[in-house]
TINU-273858 format. One record per residue (C-alpha): chain; z, y, x. Coordinates in pm, 1 decimal, m for minus. Each point is the difference from the previous one (the first is absolute). Example, Ala and Ser with C-alpha at 12.3 -4.5 7.8 and 13.67 -1.06 7.14 Angstrom:
2
@ch->A	pz->780.0	py->m450.0	px->1230.0
@ch->A	pz->m66.0	py->344.0	px->137.0
This chain:
138
@ch->A	pz->1211.6	py->1983.9	px->m1641.7
@ch->A	pz->308.6	py->m96.9	px->m35.5
@ch->A	pz->142.6	py->m267.4	px->m210.0
@ch->A	pz->309.6	py->m138.4	px->m144.4
@ch->A	pz->189.5	py->m331.7	px->m41.1
@ch->A	pz->322.0	py->m24.5	px->m225.2
@ch->A	pz->214.5	py->m353.3	px->m49.9
@ch->A	pz->57.5	py->m71.8	px->m371.4
@ch->A	pz->185.7	py->m336.6	px->23.5
@ch->A	pz->17.3	py->m309.7	px->209.5
@ch->A	pz->m308.1	py->m7.2	px->228.7
@ch->A	pz->m203.0	py->195.4	px->m255.9
@ch->A	pz->m163.6	py->359.4	px->123.8
@ch->A	pz->m189.3	py->269.0	px->m160.1
@ch->A	pz->m278.7	py->114.5	px->221.2
@ch->A	pz->m91.4	py->385.9	px->m95.9
@ch->A	pz->m343.7	py->162.7	px->139.0
@ch->A	pz->m60.4	py->348.9	px->55.7
@ch->A	pz->m258.0	py->12.1	px->m264.4
@ch->A	pz->264.9	py->m133.5	px->m183.1
@ch->A	pz->m101.6	py->m308.4	px->m101.0
@ch->A	pz->272.1	py->m284.3	px->47.8
@ch->A	pz->27.7	py->m397.5	px->27.4
@ch->A	pz->283.9	py->m262.0	px->8.5
@ch->A	pz->88.2	py->m176.2	px->302.5
@ch->A	pz->207.3	py->m325.3	px->m8.5
@ch->A	pz->82.3	py->m305.4	px->246.4
@ch->A	pz->m51.9	py->m353.9	px->m82.9
@ch->A	pz->284.2	py->m228.0	px->m177.0
@ch->A	pz->139.0	py->m130.1	px->263.4
@ch->A	pz->69.9	py->334.2	px->163.2
@ch->A	pz->187.3	py->130.8	px->m375.8
@ch->A	pz->m307.9	py->169.4	px->m76.8
@ch->A	pz->m108.4	py->m83.7	px->m386.7
@ch->A	pz->m406.1	py->m14.8	px->68.3
@ch->A	pz->m96.5	py->323.9	px->m168.3
@ch->A	pz->m146.0	py->196.7	px->274.7
@ch->A	pz->m266.3	py->m73.5	px->316.5
@ch->A	pz->183.0	py->m57.6	px->270.4
@ch->A	pz->m20.4	py->324.1	px->224.2
@ch->A	pz->m216.2	py->m214.3	px->291.6
@ch->A	pz->m282.5	py->m106.7	px->m287.3
@ch->A	pz->m5.4	py->399.6	px->m60.1
@ch->A	pz->m83.9	py->36.8	px->402.8
@ch->A	pz->m279.2	py->m275.0	px->m51.1
@ch->A	pz->m78.2	py->195.5	px->m300.0
@ch->A	pz->m2.6	py->330.0	px->108.6
@ch->A	pz->m226.4	py->m139.0	px->304.1
@ch->A	pz->m251.5	py->m169.4	px->m282.5
@ch->A	pz->15.9	py->339.7	px->m138.7
@ch->A	pz->m91.5	py->174.5	px->321.8
@ch->A	pz->m306.1	py->m204.4	px->117.6
@ch->A	pz->m152.1	py->m20.9	px->m340.1
@ch->A	pz->15.9	py->350.3	px->m53.1
@ch->A	pz->m200.4	py->37.4	px->302.0
@ch->A	pz->m239.3	py->m243.8	px->m32.4
@ch->A	pz->m84.0	py->137.1	px->m338.8
@ch->A	pz->m46.9	py->339.3	px->146.2
@ch->A	pz->m210.7	py->m122.3	px->263.9
@ch->A	pz->m228.9	py->m206.6	px->m207.5
@ch->A	pz->m33.2	py->299.1	px->m228.2
@ch->A	pz->m101.6	py->241.7	px->294.7
@ch->A	pz->m225.8	py->m232.8	px->107.1
@ch->A	pz->m176.7	py->2.1	px->m365.4
@ch->A	pz->83.2	py->m371.8	px->m22.9
@ch->A	pz->9.4	py->m136.5	px->m363.8
@ch->A	pz->342.2	py->m98.2	px->27.0
@ch->A	pz->203.4	py->m138.6	px->m342.1
@ch->A	pz->215.2	py->m206.4	px->80.4
@ch->A	pz->288.2	py->m34.0	px->293.2
@ch->A	pz->270.9	py->m259.8	px->m16.2
@ch->A	pz->200.1	py->m63.4	px->312.2
@ch->A	pz->265.1	py->m258.7	px->47.9
@ch->A	pz->229.8	py->m45.3	px->260.6
@ch->A	pz->175.7	py->m229.6	px->129.4
@ch->A	pz->263.2	py->25.0	px->292.5
@ch->A	pz->290.0	py->m179.3	px->166.2
@ch->A	pz->331.0	py->102.9	px->132.7
@ch->A	pz->204.8	py->m51.0	px->314.4
@ch->A	pz->276.5	py->m278.6	px->m65.9
@ch->A	pz->263.4	py->242.8	px->165.3
@ch->A	pz->163.0	py->353.1	px->m154.4
@ch->A	pz->m159.4	py->187.5	px->65.8
@ch->A	pz->m272.0	py->m178.9	px->m250.6
@ch->A	pz->m298.3	py->248.7	px->60.9
@ch->A	pz->m327.2	py->m105.1	px->m70.9
@ch->A	pz->m184.4	py->m216.9	px->300.6
@ch->A	pz->m333.6	py->m99.1	px->m123.6
@ch->A	pz->m188.7	py->209.0	px->m300.1
@ch->A	pz->m363.7	py->m123.3	px->m130.0
@ch->A	pz->m169.0	py->202.4	px->m240.3
@ch->A	pz->m311.0	py->m188.0	px->m202.3
@ch->A	pz->m205.9	py->297.7	px->m201.5
@ch->A	pz->m218.1	py->m114.8	px->m256.4
@ch->A	pz->m228.0	py->300.7	px->m43.5
@ch->A	pz->m279.2	py->m12.7	px->m277.5
@ch->A	pz->m293.6	py->221.7	px->m99.5
@ch->A	pz->m377.4	py->m110.8	px->m39.4
@ch->A	pz->m208.6	py->94.7	px->318.5
@ch->A	pz->301.2	py->35.8	px->259.6
@ch->A	pz->m132.8	py->34.3	px->331.7
@ch->A	pz->238.8	py->m272.8	px->205.5
@ch->A	pz->m41.8	py->196.5	px->308.2
@ch->A	pz->203.5	py->345.9	px->m224.2
@ch->A	pz->282.0	py->m248.5	px->m138.4
@ch->A	pz->79.5	py->m130.3	px->336.2
@ch->A	pz->m6.2	py->389.0	px->151.3
@ch->A	pz->223.4	py->83.5	px->m271.9
@ch->A	pz->279.2	py->m246.5	px->61.4
@ch->A	pz->m28.7	py->56.1	px->377.2
@ch->A	pz->45.5	py->357.7	px->m17.8
@ch->A	pz->309.5	py->m22.0	px->m266.0
@ch->A	pz->141.2	py->m241.6	px->233.5
@ch->A	pz->m51.4	py->138.9	px->335.5
@ch->A	pz->m58.7	py->410.6	px->m120.0
@ch->A	pz->161.9	py->52.1	px->m301.1
@ch->A	pz->258.9	py->m209.8	px->m194.9
@ch->A	pz->356.4	py->141.6	px->153.8
@ch->A	pz->188.4	py->m317.6	px->m171.1
@ch->A	pz->m225.8	py->m195.4	px->195.0
@ch->A	pz->m13.1	py->149.7	px->322.6
@ch->A	pz->363.6	py->55.9	px->m32.5
@ch->A	pz->136.5	py->m362.8	px->m113.5
@ch->A	pz->m253.8	py->m108.7	px->268.3
@ch->A	pz->270.0	py->130.2	px->231.6
@ch->A	pz->171.3	py->m338.6	px->m60.9
@ch->A	pz->m242.9	py->m266.8	px->m146.1
@ch->A	pz->m309.0	py->m102.5	px->115.0
@ch->A	pz->m285.5	py->67.1	px->m291.8
@ch->A	pz->m258.9	py->m141.3	px->m97.6
@ch->A	pz->m316.3	py->83.5	px->m261.6
@ch->A	pz->m263.3	py->m151.8	px->m146.3
@ch->A	pz->m219.4	py->59.6	px->m349.6
@ch->A	pz->m224.3	py->m132.2	px->m222.3
@ch->A	pz->m240.6	py->135.8	px->m204.5
@ch->A	pz->m103.4	py->m51.8	px->m373.1
@ch->A	pz->m186.6	py->113.1	px->m286.6
@ch->A	pz->72.9	py->200.2	px->m294.8
């Protein structure tokens, strides 16, 4: 896997993925940015959210659960001093589907957290990560 990050100006960067996609990263105005892109640390949380969501959906589909929606809300706290690593991350899953079995949803969330989500497992080296979920009909 390869990526490339190119400095544009001030604290604005263009990230390019090996799969051919691009995004803009920028700093907050108080750090010299123009607020025209996501912060790099936000991208880490988004990556983790995408990784764990991928796992949960895959596990539920494999278990033949009628999943029709999955939203992940992530909140995080960072250290006060440099390096300002994540110290606490909470992942809240909102899983929907008509007739989902709670035991299967719980198992999918646990398997992602403990075994499959590479991003969560890496970030768990510095942060305490917690998970919960709710099930809705759709």
